[in-house]
C-alpha positions as CSV (number, residue, x, y, z in Angstrom):
1,M,34.6,42.2,3.8
2,F,35.9,40.6,7.0
3,L,32.6,41.3,8.6
4,L,30.7,39.7,5.8
5,W,32.7,36.5,6.0
6,K,32.5,36.5,9.8
7,Y,28.7,36.5,9.8
8,F,28.7,34.0,7.0
9,A,30.8,31.6,9.1
10,L,28.7,32.3,12.1
11,G,25.4,31.7,10.4
12,F,26.5,28.6,8.5
13,S,28.1,26.9,11.4
14,A,25.1,27.6,13.6
15,L,22.4,26.5,11.1
16,L,24.2,23.5,9.6
17,P,23.8,21.0,12.5
18,L,20.2,22.0,13.0
19,V,19.2,21.7,9.3
20,N,21.4,18.6,9.1
21,P,21.0,18.1,5.3
22,L,22.2,14.5,5.4
23,G,19.9,13.4,8.2
24,S,17.0,15.3,6.8
25,A,17.6,13.7,3.4
26,L,17.1,10.3,4.9
27,I,13.7,11.3,6.2
28,F,12.9,12.9,2.8
29,L,13.9,9.6,1.1
30,G,11.6,7.6,3.3
31,L,8.7,10.0,2.6
32,V,9.0,10.2,-1.1
33,G,9.8,6.5,-1.6
34,A,10.6,4.9,-5.0
35,A,9.9,7.9,-7.1
36,P,11.9,8.8,-10.3
37,I,15.0,10.9,-9.9
38,D,13.3,13.8,-11.7
39,I,10.7,13.9,-8.9
40,Y,13.5,14.1,-6.3
41,R,15.3,16.9,-8.2
42,G,12.1,18.9,-8.7
43,L,11.1,18.6,-5.0
44,A,14.6,19.4,-3.9
45,R,14.7,22.6,-6.0
46,R,11.4,23.8,-4.5
47,I,12.4,22.9,-0.9
48,A,15.7,24.8,-1.4
49,I,13.9,27.9,-2.7
50,N,11.4,27.7,0.2
51,T,14.2,27.5,2.7
52,V,15.8,30.6,1.3
53,I,12.6,32.5,1.5
54,F,11.8,31.1,5.0
55,F,15.1,32.3,6.5
56,A,15.1,35.6,4.6
57,V,11.7,36.5,6.1
58,I,12.9,35.7,9.6
59,Q,16.1,37.7,9.1
60,L,14.2,40.8,7.8
61,I,11.3,41.0,10.2
62,G,12.9,39.4,13.3
63,S,14.1,42.7,14.9
64,Y,10.8,44.4,14.2
65,L,8.9,41.6,15.7
66,L,11.0,41.8,18.9
67,G,10.4,45.6,19.0
68,F,6.7,45.1,18.7
69,F,6.7,42.8,21.7
70,G,9.1,45.0,23.6
71,I,11.9,42.4,23.9
72,S,15.4,43.8,24.3
73,L,18.5,42.5,22.5
74,P,20.3,41.3,25.6
75,I,17.3,39.2,26.6
76,V,17.2,37.6,23.2
77,Q,21.0,37.0,23.3
78,V,20.7,35.2,26.7
79,S,17.7,33.2,25.9
80,G,18.7,32.4,22.3
81,G,22.2,31.5,23.3
82,M,20.9,29.1,25.9
83,V,18.6,27.5,23.4
84,I,21.4,27.1,20.9
85,A,23.7,25.7,23.6
86,M,21.0,23.2,24.7
87,I,20.4,22.1,21.1
88,A,24.1,21.6,20.6
89,W,24.4,19.7,23.8
90,S,21.6,17.3,22.7
91,L,23.3,16.8,19.4
92,L,26.6,16.0,21.0
93,N,24.9,13.4,23.2
94,Q,22.7,12.0,20.5
95,P,23.2,8.2,20.5
96,D,22.8,7.7,16.8
97,S,22.4,9.7,13.5
98,T,18.7,10.0,13.7
99,P,17.4,13.6,13.2
100,S,15.9,15.6,16.0
101,P,12.3,14.9,17.1
102,E,10.9,18.2,15.8
103,K,11.7,17.0,12.3
104,T,10.3,13.5,12.7
105,E,7.0,14.4,14.4
106,A,5.7,15.8,11.1
107,A,6.7,12.8,9.1
108,V,3.9,11.0,7.1
109,P,3.9,7.5,5.8
110,A,6.0,6.8,2.7
111,V,4.2,7.4,-0.6
112,T,4.1,5.3,-3.8
113,P,4.8,6.5,-7.4
114,A,1.0,6.7,-7.9
115,E,0.8,9.4,-5.3
116,I,3.5,11.6,-6.8
117,D,1.1,14.5,-7.6
118,S,0.4,15.0,-3.9
119,L,4.1,15.5,-3.2
120,Q,4.1,18.9,-4.8
121,Q,1.6,20.1,-2.2
122,K,3.9,19.0,0.6
123,A,6.9,21.1,-0.6
124,F,6.5,23.6,2.2
125,Y,4.8,21.5,4.9
126,P,6.2,19.2,6.0
127,F,9.2,19.0,3.6
128,T,10.5,22.5,4.2
129,F,9.0,23.1,7.7
130,P,9.7,21.3,10.0
131,I,11.6,18.5,8.3
132,T,14.3,20.7,6.8
133,A,14.1,23.8,9.0
134,G,12.4,23.3,12.3
135,P,11.6,25.6,15.3
136,G,15.2,25.4,16.4
137,C,16.3,27.0,13.2
138,I,13.8,29.9,13.7
139,V,15.3,30.6,17.2
140,V,18.9,30.5,15.8
141,M,18.2,32.7,12.8
142,L,16.3,35.2,15.0
143,T,19.1,35.3,17.5
144,L,21.8,35.8,14.8
145,S,19.8,38.5,13.2
146,V,19.3,40.6,16.3
147,H,22.8,39.8,17.4
148,N,24.0,42.2,14.7
149,E,25.2,45.1,16.8
150,Q,27.1,47.0,14.0
151,T,26.9,50.8,14.4
152,T,27.1,51.9,10.7
153,L,24.5,51.1,8.0
154,E,27.2,49.6,5.8
155,D,28.4,47.2,8.5
156,K,24.8,46.2,9.2
157,V,24.2,45.5,5.5
158,L,27.4,43.4,5.3
159,A,26.4,41.4,8.3
160,H,23.0,40.6,6.9
161,V,24.5,39.8,3.5
162,G,26.9,37.4,5.2
163,L,24.0,35.6,6.9
164,F,22.1,35.5,3.6
165,I,25.0,34.0,1.8
166,A,25.2,31.3,4.5
167,V,21.5,30.6,3.9
168,L,22.2,30.3,0.1
169,V,25.1,27.9,0.6
170,L,23.1,25.9,3.1
171,S,20.1,25.7,0.6
172,A,22.5,24.5,-2.1
173,L,23.6,21.7,0.2
174,I,19.9,20.9,0.9
175,Y,19.3,20.6,-2.8
176,L,22.2,18.3,-3.4
177,C,21.4,16.1,-0.5
178,Y,17.7,15.9,-1.3
179,A,18.1,15.5,-5.1
180,Y,20.5,12.7,-4.7
181,A,19.1,11.2,-1.5
182,P,18.8,7.6,-2.9
183,K,22.5,7.7,-4.0
184,I,23.7,9.2,-0.7
185,A,21.8,6.6,1.3
186,R,23.8,3.9,-0.5
187,T,27.3,5.5,-0.2
188,I,27.5,7.4,3.2
189,S,27.1,5.4,6.4
190,P,25.0,7.0,9.2
191,A,28.0,6.6,11.6
192,T,30.1,8.9,9.3
193,A,27.4,11.5,9.0
194,H,26.9,11.5,12.8
195,G,30.7,11.9,13.4
196,I,30.7,15.0,11.3
197,L,27.6,16.3,13.1
198,R,29.3,15.9,16.5
199,V,32.2,18.2,15.4
200,V,29.9,20.9,14.1
201,A,27.6,20.5,17.2
202,F,30.6,21.4,19.5
203,I,31.2,24.5,17.5
204,L,27.5,25.4,17.8
205,L,27.8,24.9,21.6
206,C,30.6,27.4,21.8
207,I,28.6,29.9,19.7
208,G,25.6,29.5,21.9
209,V,27.6,30.1,25.1
210,Q,29.3,33.1,23.6
211,I,26.0,34.7,22.5
212,A,24.5,34.1,25.9
213,W,27.6,35.6,27.6
214,N,27.4,38.7,25.5
215,G,23.8,39.3,26.5
216,L,24.4,38.5,30.2
217,S,27.3,41.0,30.2
218,D,25.1,43.7,28.8
219,L,22.5,43.0,31.5
220,L,25.0,42.9,34.4
221,T,27.2,45.8,33.5
222,P,24.7,48.6,34.5
223,L,24.1,46.8,37.8
224,L,27.8,46.5,38.6
225,Q,28.4,50.1,37.7
226,K,25.7,51.3,40.1
227,S,27.1,49.2,42.9
C-alpha cells in the first residue's frame, strides 16, 4: 500500500500545477459566460469524465508507444524530467495568476445563453484539451507512467492504481472548480490562488530534477563502469 500512495502523491503533485483547476476555471468561466448553474455543472461533469479517460489512455498505452518508436526509459526520464522542471520553473516565475499559454491559445470568445447548445460540442476540445489538460500534462503523465520501474506485477499494478487515483482526485477538483466557477471567482482572489500554485510548482521542480537525475544515472553508469 505504501507504493500505491507514493505514486498517488507523485502523480497528484506533478499534475496539479499543470492542470491548475482554479486558473483553468477562470478561463472556463469566461468562455461559458452568463449561463445557468445547471449548464456549468453538466459541462463540468463531462469535462471531468473526459479528463479521466484522457489520462487513462496515456497511462495505458504510453509505454507501448515508446517501445514502438524505440525510445528507452532513461531517455524518457531525462527529457521528461527536464520538461517538468522547465514547466515548474516557468510557473515559479510567473508574474501573475494567469494560466499557461498552451491553455489560452485555444480559447474562443465568450458565448451567450442563446449559444448554450454549442457548448456541449466543446466538452472535449477546447474545454478538456488543451484548456484543462494541455500538452504539458501529456508529457508529465507519459513520464510518470514509464517511470514505473517495479519488478513484480503486483507492484506495477499498485503503482498504476496510485496514478489513476491521483487522476480521479484531480478530476473531482476539476468538477468542483468548473461547476462552481462563478462562485469561486467571487470568493478567491487571484493572488491567493497564485501563492498556492508557487508552492506546488516548487515541489514539481524537485520532482522533475529527481526524474531527470534517475535517467541520467542509468545512462552514465555503464560508461563509468567501462572506464
